[in-house]
Each structure stands twice: as C-alpha cells, then as structure tokens.
DSSP file (Angstrom, degrees, kcal/mol; ACC not computed):
  #  RESIDUE AA STRUCTURE BP1 BP2  ACC     N-H-->O    O-->H-N    N-H-->O    O-->H-N    TCO  KAPPA ALPHA  PHI   PSI    X-CA   Y-CA   Z-CA
    1    1 A M              0   0    0      0, 0.0    13,-0.2     0, 0.0     3,-0.1   0.000 360.0 360.0 360.0 138.0   72.3  106.1   69.0
    2    2 A V        -     0   0    0     11,-2.5     2,-0.3     1,-0.4    12,-0.2   0.854 360.0  -5.0 -90.3 -44.1   73.9  108.7   71.3
    3    3 A K  B    S-A   13   0A   0     10,-2.0    10,-2.7     1,-0.0    -1,-0.4  -0.984 111.3 -12.4-153.3 139.4   70.7  110.6   72.2
    4    4 A G  S    S-     0   0    0     -2,-0.3     8,-0.2     8,-0.2     6,-0.1  -0.139  78.8 -82.5  69.9-166.0   67.1  110.4   71.2
    5    5 A N    >   -     0   0    0      6,-0.4     3,-2.1     4,-0.2    85,-0.1  -0.954  20.2-147.1-144.2 118.4   65.7  108.6   68.2
    6    6 A P  T 3  S+     0   0    0      0, 0.0    84,-3.6     0, 0.0    83,-0.6   0.707  99.8  58.8 -62.9 -17.9   65.8  110.0   64.6
    7    7 A T  T 3  S+     0   0    0     82,-0.2     2,-0.3    81,-0.1    -3,-0.0   0.480 103.7  63.3 -87.9  -1.3   62.5  108.3   63.8
    8    8 A K  S <  S-     0   0    0     -3,-2.1    82,-0.3     2,-0.1    -3,-0.1  -0.754  97.6 -86.4-116.7 164.7   60.7  110.1   66.6
    9    9 A E  S    S+     0   0    0     -2,-0.3    80,-0.2    80,-0.1    -4,-0.2  -0.406  86.6  40.0 -65.6 144.4   60.0  113.7   67.3
   10   10 A G  E    S- B   0  88A   0     78,-1.4    78,-3.9    -4,-0.1    -2,-0.1  -0.415  96.8 -25.1 110.5 177.2   62.7  115.7   69.2
   11   11 A L  E     - B   0  87A   0     76,-0.3    -6,-0.4    -2,-0.1     2,-0.3  -0.340  57.8-179.4 -65.7 139.4   66.5  116.0   69.3
   12   12 A Y  E     - B   0  86A   0     74,-2.4    74,-1.8    -8,-0.2     2,-0.4  -0.992  18.2-170.5-139.4 151.2   68.6  113.1   68.1
   13   13 A V  E     +AB   3  85A   0    -10,-2.7   -11,-2.5    -2,-0.3   -10,-2.0  -0.975  16.4 176.9-137.4 124.1   72.3  112.4   67.8
   14   14 A V  E     - B   0  84A   0     70,-2.9    70,-3.1    -2,-0.4     2,-0.4  -0.974  17.0-152.2-130.7 141.0   73.4  109.2   66.0
   15   15 A R  E     - B   0  83A   0     -2,-0.4     2,-0.4    68,-0.2    68,-0.2  -0.949  12.4-166.6-113.5 136.7   76.9  107.9   65.1
   16   16 A L  E     - B   0  82A   0     66,-2.6    66,-2.7    -2,-0.4     2,-0.6  -0.976  12.2-153.1-123.4 133.7   77.5  105.7   62.1
   17   17 A K  E     - B   0  81A   0     -2,-0.4    64,-0.2    64,-0.2    62,-0.1  -0.937  20.9-172.2-103.8 120.9   80.5  103.6   61.3
   18   18 A V  E     - B   0  80A   0     62,-3.4    62,-2.9    -2,-0.6     2,-0.1  -0.945  16.0-130.6-119.8 131.0   80.8  103.2   57.5
   19   19 A P    >   -     0   0    0      0, 0.0     3,-1.8     0, 0.0    57,-0.2  -0.411  34.4 -90.6 -79.1 154.9   83.3  100.8   55.7
   20   20 A A  T 3  S+     0   0    0      1,-0.2    57,-0.2    57,-0.2    59,-0.1  -0.340 114.0  30.8 -56.3 140.8   85.5  101.9   52.9
   21   21 A G  T 3  S+     0   0    0     55,-2.9    -1,-0.2     1,-0.3    56,-0.1   0.278  87.5 132.2  91.0 -10.6   83.8  101.2   49.5
   22   22 A Y    <   -     0   0    0     -3,-1.8    54,-2.4    56,-0.1     2,-0.3  -0.439  35.2-168.2 -74.8 148.5   80.3  101.8   50.8
   23   23 A K  E     -E   75   0B   0     52,-0.2     2,-0.5    -2,-0.1    52,-0.3  -0.980  17.8-148.4-135.9 151.1   78.0  104.1   48.9
   24   24 A I  E     -E   74   0B   0     50,-3.4    50,-2.1    -2,-0.3     3,-0.1  -0.969  26.8-135.7-119.1 113.1   74.6  105.7   49.6
   25   25 A E  E     -     0   0B   0     -2,-0.5    47,-0.1    74,-0.3    24,-0.1  -0.119  44.2 -62.9 -65.5 163.7   72.5  106.1   46.5
   26   26 A P  E    S+     0   0B   0      0, 0.0    69,-2.2     0, 0.0    70,-0.5  -0.174  74.1 145.5 -52.9 135.0   70.6  109.3   45.7
   27   27 A H  E     -EF  72  94B   0     45,-2.2    45,-2.3    67,-0.3     2,-0.3  -0.942  35.6-132.5-159.1 173.1   67.9  110.1   48.3
   28   28 A T  E     - F   0  93B   0     65,-2.1    65,-2.2    -2,-0.3    43,-0.1  -0.884  10.4-143.0-131.8 165.6   66.1  112.8   50.2
   29   29 A H        -     0   0    0     -2,-0.3    40,-2.4    38,-0.3    63,-0.2  -0.956  17.7-133.3-127.2 149.4   65.2  113.5   53.8
   30   30 A P  S    S+     0   0    0      0, 0.0     2,-0.3     0, 0.0    38,-0.1   0.633  93.3  31.1 -77.5 -12.7   62.0  115.2   55.2
   31   31 A I  S    S-     0   0    0     60,-0.2    38,-0.2    36,-0.1    60,-0.1  -0.899 105.0 -71.3-135.7 167.3   64.0  117.4   57.5
   32   32 A D        -     0   0    0     -2,-0.3     2,-0.4    36,-0.2    35,-0.2  -0.193  44.9-140.5 -56.6 149.2   67.5  119.1   57.3
   33   33 A E  E     -C   66   0A   0     33,-2.8    33,-2.3    -4,-0.1     2,-0.5  -0.967  13.7-168.7-117.6 130.0   70.5  116.7   57.7
   34   34 A N  E     -CD  65  85A   0     51,-0.8    51,-1.8    -2,-0.4     2,-0.4  -0.979   9.9-178.2-118.2 124.3   73.6  117.7   59.7
   35   35 A V  E     -CD  64  84A   0     29,-2.7    29,-2.8    -2,-0.5     2,-0.4  -0.986  10.0-172.7-130.2 128.3   76.7  115.5   59.4
   36   36 A T  E     -CD  63  83A   0     47,-2.5    47,-2.7    -2,-0.4     2,-0.8  -0.971  23.6-133.0-116.6 134.2   80.0  115.8   61.2
   37   37 A V  E     + D   0  82A   0     25,-2.6    24,-3.4    -2,-0.4    45,-0.2  -0.776  24.2 177.9 -88.0 111.9   83.0  113.6   60.2
   38   38 A L  E    S-     0   0A   0     43,-2.4     2,-0.3    -2,-0.8    44,-0.2   0.827  71.2  -5.0 -83.5 -34.0   84.5  112.2   63.4
   39   39 A S  E    S+ D   0  81A   0     42,-1.5    42,-2.1    21,-0.1    -1,-0.3  -0.978 116.4  11.3-155.7 153.4   87.1  110.1   61.6
   40   40 A G  S    S-     0   0    0     -2,-0.3    20,-0.8    40,-0.2     2,-0.3  -0.550  81.5 -96.9  81.2-146.8   87.9  109.2   58.0
   41   41 A S  E     -G   59   0B   0     37,-0.3    37,-0.5    -2,-0.2     2,-0.3  -0.977  26.2-157.7-164.1 163.6   86.2  111.1   55.2
   42   42 A F  E     -G   58   0B   0     16,-2.3    16,-3.3    -2,-0.3     2,-0.4  -0.988  15.5-129.9-149.0 160.9   83.3  110.9   52.8
   43   43 A N  E     -GH  57  75B   0     32,-2.7    32,-1.9    -2,-0.3     2,-0.4  -0.913  23.5-171.3-110.6 136.2   82.3  112.4   49.5
   44   44 A I  E     +GH  56  74B   0     12,-2.2    12,-2.9    -2,-0.4     2,-0.3  -0.985   7.5 171.0-130.8 140.7   78.9  113.9   49.0
   45   45 A G  E     - H   0  73B   0     28,-2.1    28,-2.3    -2,-0.4     2,-0.3  -0.912  24.0-125.0-140.5 167.6   77.2  115.1   45.9
   46   46 A T  E     + H   0  72B   0      8,-0.3    26,-0.3    -2,-0.3     2,-0.2  -0.876  56.5  64.9-117.6 150.5   73.8  116.3   44.7
   47   47 A G  S    S-     0   0    0     24,-1.7   -20,-0.2    -2,-0.3    -2,-0.1  -0.624  85.4 -75.6 128.5 173.5   71.5  115.1   42.0
   48   48 A N  S    S+     0   0    0     -2,-0.2     2,-0.4   -22,-0.1    -1,-0.1   0.455 109.9  53.7 -86.8  -2.3   69.5  112.1   41.0
   49   49 A K  S    S-     0   0    0     -3,-0.1     2,-0.4   -24,-0.1    24,-0.1  -0.998  87.9-114.8-136.6 132.8   72.4  109.9   39.9
   50   50 A L        +     0   0    0     -2,-0.4     2,-0.5    22,-0.1   -25,-0.1  -0.517  39.4 176.7 -66.4 118.7   75.5  109.0   41.9
   51   51 A D    >   -     0   0    0     -2,-0.4     3,-1.9     1,-0.1     4,-0.3  -0.924  20.8-163.9-130.9 104.0   78.4  110.7   40.1
   52   52 A R  T 3  S+     0   0    0     -2,-0.5     3,-0.3     1,-0.3    -1,-0.1   0.585  88.0  63.0 -66.2 -10.3   81.8  110.3   41.7
   53   53 A T  T 3  S+     0   0    0      1,-0.2    -1,-0.3    -8,-0.0    -8,-0.0   0.558 103.7  47.5 -88.6  -8.3   83.3  113.1   39.5
   54   54 A K  S <  S+     0   0    0     -3,-1.9    -8,-0.3     2,-0.1    -2,-0.2   0.314  87.0 106.5-117.3   8.3   80.9  115.7   41.0
   55   55 A G        -     0   0    0     -3,-0.3     2,-0.4    -4,-0.3   -10,-0.3  -0.294  62.0-124.8 -86.7 172.1   81.1  115.2   44.8
   56   56 A T  E     -G   44   0B   0    -12,-2.9   -12,-2.2    -2,-0.1     2,-0.5  -0.962  22.3-128.4-115.1 132.6   82.8  117.2   47.5
   57   57 A L  E     -G   43   0B   0     -2,-0.4     2,-0.5   -14,-0.2   -14,-0.2  -0.695  20.0-166.3 -83.7 126.8   85.3  115.6   49.9
   58   58 A I  E     -G   42   0B   0    -16,-3.3   -16,-2.3    -2,-0.5     2,-0.1  -0.969  12.6-162.5-114.1 118.7   84.6  116.1   53.6
   59   59 A K  E >   -G   41   0B   0     -2,-0.5     3,-2.9   -18,-0.2   -22,-0.3  -0.384  39.0 -55.1 -97.2 174.3   87.5  115.2   55.8
   60   60 A T  T 3  S+     0   0    0    -20,-0.8   -22,-0.2     1,-0.3    -1,-0.2  -0.194 128.9  20.1 -48.6 131.0   87.8  114.5   59.6
   61   61 A G  T 3  S+     0   0    0    -24,-3.4    -1,-0.3     1,-0.3   -23,-0.1   0.259  99.7 126.1  89.1 -11.5   86.4  117.4   61.6
   62   62 A G    <   -     0   0    0     -3,-2.9   -25,-2.6   -25,-0.1     2,-0.3  -0.293  47.5-144.5 -80.2 165.9   84.4  118.6   58.6
   63   63 A Y  E     -C   36   0A   0    -27,-0.2     2,-0.4    -3,-0.1   -27,-0.2  -0.965   8.7-164.8-133.6 144.5   80.7  119.3   58.5
   64   64 A S  E     -C   35   0A   0    -29,-2.8   -29,-2.7    -2,-0.3     2,-0.4  -0.998   1.7-166.1-132.0 136.0   78.0  118.9   55.8
   65   65 A Y  E     -C   34   0A   0     -2,-0.4     2,-0.5   -31,-0.2   -31,-0.2  -0.982   4.3-175.6-121.2 130.7   74.5  120.4   55.8
   66   66 A V  E     -C   33   0A   0    -33,-2.3   -33,-2.8    -2,-0.4     3,-0.1  -0.987  23.3-130.5-127.3 122.5   71.8  119.2   53.4
   67   67 A A    >   -     0   0    0     -2,-0.5     3,-2.1   -35,-0.2   -38,-0.3  -0.347  39.7 -85.3 -69.5 149.0   68.5  121.0   53.3
   68   68 A K  T 3  S+     0   0    0      1,-0.3   -36,-0.2   -38,-0.1    -1,-0.1  -0.217 114.6  18.6 -53.1 139.4   65.3  119.0   53.6
   69   69 A G  T 3  S+     0   0    0    -40,-2.4     2,-0.4     1,-0.3    -1,-0.3   0.296  87.7 133.1  83.2 -10.5   64.2  117.6   50.2
   70   70 A M    <   -     0   0    0     -3,-2.1     2,-0.4   -41,-0.1    -1,-0.3  -0.616  57.4-128.4 -77.4 126.8   67.5  118.1   48.5
   71   71 A T        +     0   0    0     -2,-0.4   -24,-1.7   -43,-0.1     2,-0.3  -0.612  44.8 154.2 -76.3 127.6   68.5  115.0   46.5
   72   72 A H  E     -EH  27  46B   0    -45,-2.3   -45,-2.2    -2,-0.4     2,-0.3  -0.935  25.3-163.1-149.1 168.6   72.0  113.9   47.5
   73   73 A Y  E     - H   0  45B   0    -28,-2.3   -28,-2.1    -2,-0.3     2,-0.3  -0.918   6.7-157.1-148.2 168.5   74.3  110.8   47.6
   74   74 A A  E     -EH  24  44B   0    -50,-2.1   -50,-3.4    -2,-0.3     2,-0.3  -0.988   5.5-169.3-150.5 156.2   77.6  109.8   49.3
   75   75 A W  E     -EH  23  43B   0    -32,-1.9   -32,-2.7    -2,-0.3     2,-0.4  -0.985  14.0-141.1-147.4 156.8   80.5  107.4   48.9
   76   76 A F        -     0   0    0    -54,-2.4   -55,-2.9    -2,-0.3   -34,-0.1  -0.963  16.2-178.8-126.2 128.3   83.3  106.4   51.2
   77   77 A T  S    S+     0   0    0     -2,-0.4     2,-0.3   -36,-0.3   -57,-0.2   0.464  79.0  24.4-101.9  -5.3   86.9  105.6   50.2
   78   78 A E  S    S-     0   0    0    -37,-0.5   -37,-0.3   -59,-0.1    -1,-0.1  -0.971 101.9 -74.4-149.6 161.3   88.0  104.8   53.8
   79   79 A D        -     0   0    0     -2,-0.3     2,-0.3   -59,-0.1   -38,-0.1  -0.385  61.3-174.4 -56.9 134.6   86.5  103.5   57.0
   80   80 A T  E     -B   18   0A   0    -62,-2.9   -62,-3.4   -40,-0.2     2,-0.5  -0.981  27.4-151.5-140.8 144.6   84.6  106.5   58.4
   81   81 A V  E     -BD  17  39A   0    -42,-2.1   -43,-2.4    -2,-0.3   -42,-1.5  -0.985  22.3-172.4-116.9 123.3   82.6  107.5   61.5
   82   82 A L  E     -BD  16  37A   0    -66,-2.7   -66,-2.6    -2,-0.5     2,-0.5  -0.837  15.3-150.3-111.9 149.2   79.9  110.1   61.1
   83   83 A Q  E     -BD  15  36A   0    -47,-2.7   -47,-2.5    -2,-0.3     2,-0.4  -0.986  14.3-168.6-118.0 122.4   77.8  111.9   63.6
   84   84 A L  E     +BD  14  35A   0    -70,-3.1   -70,-2.9    -2,-0.5     2,-0.3  -0.883  12.3 169.7-107.1 139.4   74.3  112.9   62.4
   85   85 A H  E     +BD  13  34A   0    -51,-1.8   -51,-0.8    -2,-0.4     2,-0.3  -0.989  14.2 101.6-147.6 157.2   72.2  115.3   64.5
   86   86 A G  E     -B   12   0A   0    -74,-1.8   -74,-2.4    -2,-0.3     2,-0.5  -0.985  67.5 -52.2 164.6-164.3   69.0  117.3   64.2
   87   87 A M  E     -B   11   0A   0     -2,-0.3   -76,-0.3   -76,-0.2     2,-0.1  -0.924  68.7-109.3-106.6 125.3   65.4  117.4   65.2
   88   88 A G  E    S+B   10   0A   0    -78,-3.9   -78,-1.4    -2,-0.5   -81,-0.1  -0.406  85.2  87.0 -77.5 155.8   63.3  114.3   64.4
   89   89 A Q        +     0   0    0    -83,-0.6   -82,-0.2   -80,-0.2     2,-0.1  -0.035  65.6 169.2-113.8 107.1   61.3  112.9   62.8
   90   90 A Q        +     0   0    0    -84,-3.6     2,-0.3   -82,-0.3    -2,-0.1  -0.465   1.5 161.6 -87.1 158.7   64.0  112.1   60.2
   91   91 A G        -     0   0    0    -60,-0.1     2,-0.3    -2,-0.1   -60,-0.2  -0.929  28.0-127.7-159.9 179.5   63.6  109.6   57.4
   92   92 A I        -     0   0    0     -2,-0.3     2,-0.4   -63,-0.2   -63,-0.2  -0.989  13.1-172.8-144.8 133.3   65.1  108.6   54.0
   93   93 A T  E     -F   28   0B   0    -65,-2.2   -65,-2.1    -2,-0.3     2,-0.2  -0.983  19.5-141.6-127.6 118.5   63.5  108.2   50.6
   94   94 A Y  E     -F   27   0B   0     -2,-0.4   -67,-0.3   -67,-0.2     6,-0.1  -0.560  12.8-134.0 -80.3 141.4   65.6  106.8   47.8
   95   95 A V  S    S+     0   0    0    -69,-2.2    -1,-0.1     1,-0.3   -68,-0.1   0.928 106.8  35.4 -56.5 -46.4   65.1  108.2   44.3
   96   96 A D  S >  S-     0   0    0    -70,-0.5     3,-2.9     1,-0.1    -1,-0.3  -0.932  80.4-153.3-109.0 107.8   65.1  104.6   43.0
   97   97 A P  G >  S+     0   0    0      0, 0.0     3,-1.5     0, 0.0     6,-0.2   0.744  92.0  69.6 -54.3 -23.7   63.3  102.4   45.7
   98   98 A A  G 3  S+     0   0    0      1,-0.3     5,-0.0    -3,-0.1    -3,-0.0   0.706  92.2  60.3 -66.8 -18.5   65.3   99.4   44.4
   99   99 A N  G <  S+     0   0    0     -3,-2.9   -74,-0.3   -73,-0.1    -1,-0.3   0.442  73.7 115.0 -87.2  -0.7   68.4  101.1   45.9
  100  100 A D    X   -     0   0    0     -3,-1.5     3,-1.9    -4,-0.2     4,-0.1  -0.598  55.2-157.3 -74.0 111.4   67.0  101.1   49.5
  101  101 A P  G >  S+     0   0    0      0, 0.0     3,-1.2     0, 0.0    -1,-0.2   0.702  87.8  70.2 -65.8 -17.5   69.3   98.7   51.5
  102  102 A R  G 3  S+     0   0    0      1,-0.2    -2,-0.1     2,-0.1    -3,-0.0   0.692  97.9  51.9 -69.3 -16.9   66.5   98.1   54.0
  103  103 A K  G <         0   0    0     -3,-1.9    -1,-0.2     1,-0.2    -3,-0.1   0.354 360.0 360.0-100.6   4.4   64.6   96.2   51.3
  104  104 A K    <         0   0    0     -3,-1.2    -1,-0.2    -4,-0.1    -2,-0.1   0.436 360.0 360.0-100.3 360.0   67.5   93.9   50.4
C-alpha cells in the first residue's frame, strides 16, 4: 500500500505487481475502480465470463475506470505494475465464488 487502506473508509492508493499469465476472473466492486498502468500492460473486459477475444489492451501510462457494480475481468500477457486508487471501503465479489483466490 502506498497510502491508506482500501478495506477502510477514506482515500487509498495501492500498487500491485502482477506476473505474466495471471488472470482475474469476472468480479464486481462496491465502489468505482481507478487503475493506472505503471509498467507492462493488461487486458480488461466486461461480462460474466472471461473472454480474451473481447477485452481492451491498456498499455504503460494508460488508465482504466470501472464503475461500481460493473462486472469485469482482466488478464496479463507480461509482468505488470498497476496503481489502484479511490475512496474506500473497496471490496471484490467474484461472479463465481469458486474463482476467489483468497479461498484457495
């Protein structure tokens, strides 16, 4: 974490290092999500099923905004560093709870 805590009320800034080949299954957030790509790139798509043919590529320096409640997913073809920021209390709910990596 750079500043704050996304699980608490208030401003937060978090950086994530994600390896090539990683994927984030379809999920939603209770508040808006703001993502800036600091290095690398990622693909993001919307819908209840991860579909690599329907995503948008976001490259280094790019920004992605996802409104609260919008179902989306992501995958990474290279090592990537993301910065997420917003107002907490942020969370994540997977469309299929079996895809939640916190439960594995």
